PLY file of the C-alpha trace (Angstrom):
ply
format ascii 1.0
element vertex 255
property float x
property float y
property float z
element edge 254
property int vertex1
property int vertex2
end_header
6.67 21.73 11.94
3.69 20.15 10.00
1.48 17.26 11.46
1.93 14.04 10.42
0.11 12.67 7.53
-0.99 9.75 9.70
-0.81 9.42 13.53
-2.13 6.62 15.56
-2.05 6.68 19.00
-2.74 3.74 21.65
-4.20 1.03 18.88
-4.45 -2.31 19.99
-6.30 -5.33 18.38
-7.40 -8.12 19.84
-8.39 -11.79 18.28
-10.01 -14.13 21.62
-7.33 -14.11 23.84
-4.11 -13.01 21.16
-3.38 -9.63 21.77
-2.19 -8.46 18.05
-1.46 -5.57 18.13
-0.79 -3.76 21.69
-1.06 0.20 22.36
1.23 1.07 19.05
1.83 4.86 18.81
3.47 5.64 14.76
3.44 8.43 12.75
3.85 8.89 9.70
5.22 12.17 7.94
4.04 13.69 4.77
5.97 12.97 1.36
8.25 9.62 2.70
8.80 6.21 2.53
8.48 4.20 5.71
8.73 0.92 6.40
7.27 -1.10 8.76
8.85 -4.77 9.42
9.32 -7.32 12.17
8.81 -11.15 12.22
5.75 -12.95 10.81
2.84 -12.53 13.64
4.41 -9.60 14.72
1.14 -6.98 13.67
2.36 -5.70 10.00
-0.60 -6.09 8.81
-3.46 -5.92 10.73
-1.87 -2.88 11.12
-2.47 -2.12 7.44
-6.17 -3.59 8.23
-6.91 -1.18 11.05
-5.55 2.00 9.16
-6.96 1.38 5.80
-10.71 0.07 7.48
-10.65 -3.68 6.86
-10.59 -3.89 10.49
-11.75 -1.93 13.20
-9.53 -1.09 16.87
-10.31 -1.96 20.23
-8.58 0.69 21.43
-6.39 4.06 20.31
-7.13 6.92 17.56
-5.89 7.21 13.79
-5.50 10.51 12.13
-5.29 11.21 8.56
-4.22 14.18 7.25
-5.42 16.26 10.72
-8.72 14.35 10.73
-9.85 10.96 12.39
-10.55 8.40 10.87
-11.30 5.60 13.21
-14.85 5.51 12.69
-15.04 5.95 8.91
-15.53 2.56 6.73
-13.24 1.75 4.46
-14.22 3.15 0.92
-14.70 6.72 3.16
-10.70 6.26 3.85
-10.27 5.41 0.28
-11.77 8.17 -1.01
-9.62 10.89 1.71
-6.66 9.21 -0.11
-5.47 5.89 1.36
-5.12 3.17 -0.61
-2.99 -0.37 -0.01
-2.35 -3.44 -1.99
-1.84 -6.94 -0.59
0.78 -9.62 -0.08
-1.42 -12.09 -2.34
-2.27 -10.19 -5.74
-5.97 -9.83 -5.98
-5.96 -9.15 -9.88
-8.83 -9.44 -12.16
-7.16 -12.25 -14.39
-9.75 -12.61 -16.85
-9.84 -8.64 -17.45
-7.37 -6.38 -19.24
-4.56 -5.11 -17.59
-6.57 -1.57 -18.65
-9.54 -2.67 -17.42
-8.35 -3.73 -13.72
-6.68 0.09 -13.63
-10.06 1.38 -14.24
-11.60 -0.30 -11.70
-9.75 1.70 -9.51
-10.85 4.63 -10.99
-14.73 3.18 -10.56
-15.51 5.44 -7.57
-14.68 9.12 -9.78
-16.60 8.13 -12.57
-19.88 7.13 -11.14
-19.53 3.60 -12.58
-20.13 3.87 -16.07
-16.25 2.89 -17.20
-17.21 -0.46 -15.92
-20.30 -1.01 -18.03
-18.60 -2.76 -21.29
-17.40 -5.15 -18.34
-21.15 -6.22 -17.57
-22.69 -5.84 -21.24
-24.57 -2.77 -20.65
-23.41 -0.02 -23.87
-21.06 2.46 -22.86
-21.18 5.90 -24.07
-18.36 7.72 -22.91
-18.64 10.88 -21.10
-15.65 13.63 -21.14
-15.03 12.33 -17.30
-14.72 8.41 -18.67
-12.57 9.81 -21.39
-10.47 11.85 -19.16
-10.19 8.74 -16.55
-9.04 6.17 -19.76
-6.36 8.35 -20.35
-5.66 8.95 -16.72
-5.02 4.95 -16.52
-3.12 5.15 -19.62
-0.73 7.37 -17.98
-0.41 5.02 -15.42
0.15 1.70 -17.25
2.76 4.25 -18.52
3.98 5.46 -15.51
4.60 1.61 -13.94
6.22 0.02 -17.50
2.64 -1.51 -18.83
1.84 0.37 -21.57
2.33 -1.97 -24.64
0.39 -4.48 -22.15
-3.04 -2.60 -21.74
-5.36 -4.75 -24.16
-3.50 -8.12 -22.68
-5.71 -10.19 -20.36
-4.22 -9.08 -16.33
-3.61 -13.23 -16.26
-0.84 -13.02 -19.03
1.13 -10.94 -17.56
5.05 -12.85 -15.92
4.89 -12.39 -12.51
6.48 -9.07 -11.24
4.76 -7.59 -14.04
1.11 -8.56 -12.20
2.81 -6.78 -8.92
3.38 -3.93 -10.33
-0.25 -3.54 -12.04
-1.49 -3.97 -8.52
0.65 -0.77 -7.43
-0.97 0.92 -10.83
-4.93 0.22 -10.12
-4.06 1.27 -6.37
-2.37 4.16 -7.98
-5.89 4.90 -9.85
-7.35 6.06 -6.88
-5.11 8.72 -6.64
-4.08 8.01 -2.81
-1.76 10.72 -0.92
-0.82 7.35 1.21
-0.20 4.38 -0.58
0.75 0.81 1.79
2.40 -1.59 0.10
2.20 -4.90 1.76
5.25 -7.05 0.87
5.55 -5.96 -2.69
8.81 -7.68 -4.07
6.96 -11.47 -2.48
7.85 -13.54 -4.89
10.16 -11.55 -6.87
13.58 -12.25 -8.49
16.51 -10.15 -8.35
15.49 -7.93 -11.29
12.17 -7.84 -10.31
12.97 -6.24 -6.96
14.89 -3.35 -8.97
12.58 -2.45 -11.17
10.16 -2.48 -8.62
12.53 -0.30 -6.45
12.45 2.04 -9.06
8.80 2.53 -9.61
8.55 3.10 -5.46
11.15 5.46 -5.71
8.98 7.13 -8.80
5.47 7.06 -7.29
6.90 8.93 -3.91
8.58 11.53 -5.98
5.64 12.26 -7.30
4.38 13.24 -3.88
2.80 10.17 -2.62
3.98 9.18 0.59
4.65 6.07 1.19
3.83 3.12 4.08
5.71 -0.39 3.54
5.66 -4.02 4.99
8.52 -5.90 3.66
10.63 -8.51 4.30
13.66 -8.08 2.24
15.92 -5.93 4.32
18.34 -4.43 1.00
15.20 -2.85 0.08
13.93 -1.76 3.36
17.65 -0.17 3.90
17.35 1.08 0.81
14.31 3.30 0.57
12.88 4.14 3.61
13.48 7.15 5.36
12.02 5.67 8.69
11.97 1.85 9.48
9.63 0.79 12.38
10.25 -2.46 13.84
7.12 -4.48 15.57
7.58 -7.94 17.50
4.31 -9.71 19.10
1.94 -6.23 18.28
4.62 -4.45 20.16
7.21 -1.41 18.56
10.65 -2.45 19.74
12.39 0.16 17.51
11.74 3.20 15.25
14.11 5.43 13.29
16.87 5.75 10.58
17.97 2.31 9.08
20.97 2.63 10.11
20.04 3.22 13.35
17.43 0.25 13.52
20.09 -2.31 12.00
22.12 -1.77 15.20
19.67 -1.91 17.79
20.54 -5.22 20.03
16.26 -5.64 19.99
16.03 -5.75 16.47
19.25 -7.90 15.52
17.26 -10.28 18.14
14.15 -10.25 17.07
14.09 -10.31 13.58
16.91 -9.39 11.64
19.31 -11.79 13.04
16.98 -14.55 12.04
17.99 -13.41 8.19
0 1
1 2
2 3
3 4
4 5
5 6
6 7
7 8
8 9
9 10
10 11
11 12
12 13
13 14
14 15
15 16
16 17
17 18
18 19
19 20
20 21
21 22
22 23
23 24
24 25
25 26
26 27
27 28
28 29
29 30
30 31
31 32
32 33
33 34
34 35
35 36
36 37
37 38
38 39
39 40
40 41
41 42
42 43
43 44
44 45
45 46
46 47
47 48
48 49
49 50
50 51
51 52
52 53
53 54
54 55
55 56
56 57
57 58
58 59
59 60
60 61
61 62
62 63
63 64
64 65
65 66
66 67
67 68
68 69
69 70
70 71
71 72
72 73
73 74
74 75
75 76
76 77
77 78
78 79
79 80
80 81
81 82
82 83
83 84
84 85
85 86
86 87
87 88
88 89
89 90
90 91
91 92
92 93
93 94
94 95
95 96
96 97
97 98
98 99
99 100
100 101
101 102
102 103
103 104
104 105
105 106
106 107
107 108
108 109
109 110
110 111
111 112
112 113
113 114
114 115
115 116
116 117
117 118
118 119
119 120
120 121
121 122
122 123
123 124
124 125
125 126
126 127
127 128
128 129
129 130
130 131
131 132
132 133
133 134
134 135
135 136
136 137
137 138
138 139
139 140
140 141
141 142
142 143
143 144
144 145
145 146
146 147
147 148
148 149
149 150
150 151
151 152
152 153
153 154
154 155
155 156
156 157
157 158
158 159
159 160
160 161
161 162
162 163
163 164
164 165
165 166
166 167
167 168
168 169
169 170
170 171
171 172
172 173
173 174
174 175
175 176
176 177
177 178
178 179
179 180
180 181
181 182
182 183
183 184
184 185
185 186
186 187
187 188
188 189
189 190
190 191
191 192
192 193
193 194
194 195
195 196
196 197
197 198
198 199
199 200
200 201
201 202
202 203
203 204
204 205
205 206
206 207
207 208
208 209
209 210
210 211
211 212
212 213
213 214
214 215
215 216
216 217
217 218
218 219
219 220
220 221
221 222
222 223
223 224
224 225
225 226
226 227
227 228
228 229
229 230
230 231
231 232
232 233
233 234
234 235
235 236
236 237
237 238
238 239
239 240
240 241
241 242
242 243
243 244
244 245
245 246
246 247
247 248
248 249
249 250
250 251
251 252
252 253
253 254
């Protein structure tokens, strides 16, 4: 059996006297869609912050693709293939849709693509031309090719969410962390998001998903991990987790 893409062992994080995450053990298999659920304050986003390097752990280990990454800065983890979106949209509204995706390619093109954004003359190299083609390909994937020259701030809410995913995909992640991607979406936008996540996963990207919409979790996920008060209380296939009395009490029963 192959090693998991992501493995955390005894992961803990404490803020003052508050234990936000306590001795968490979790593995994410390559090629799957793995959901993290739990009530507000369960430690889900803190877990994402620890995996991506936005926060450092107080205890425990994080292994990605076979290597320990717990001491690496966030940019090194991105270069290894870990990327994320955020619960609150973080686009550059005055930049075009295409420029937002190009920002995700910045670390792979040595900055040339950003020159026009700061008034520096731009002389495209073959690598930069290739990067633009890649950005346009990603926009096609997320259904935003026709919006490429439009300022990001003008996009409808659901399309802004998809643009965030597009920008994350620009870094060619092996593991994509999605933090509440359907937050604020209507039914149609959620269905479109579901189809996009399936498409991205079929292209070989492993998905780790924090999500409150249980219908989306149950349809997409192969494995669901449930957190409550910073501890794992259940894990397994969606149907199994859905019937767990501890989950019903802590989370699902309150929906």
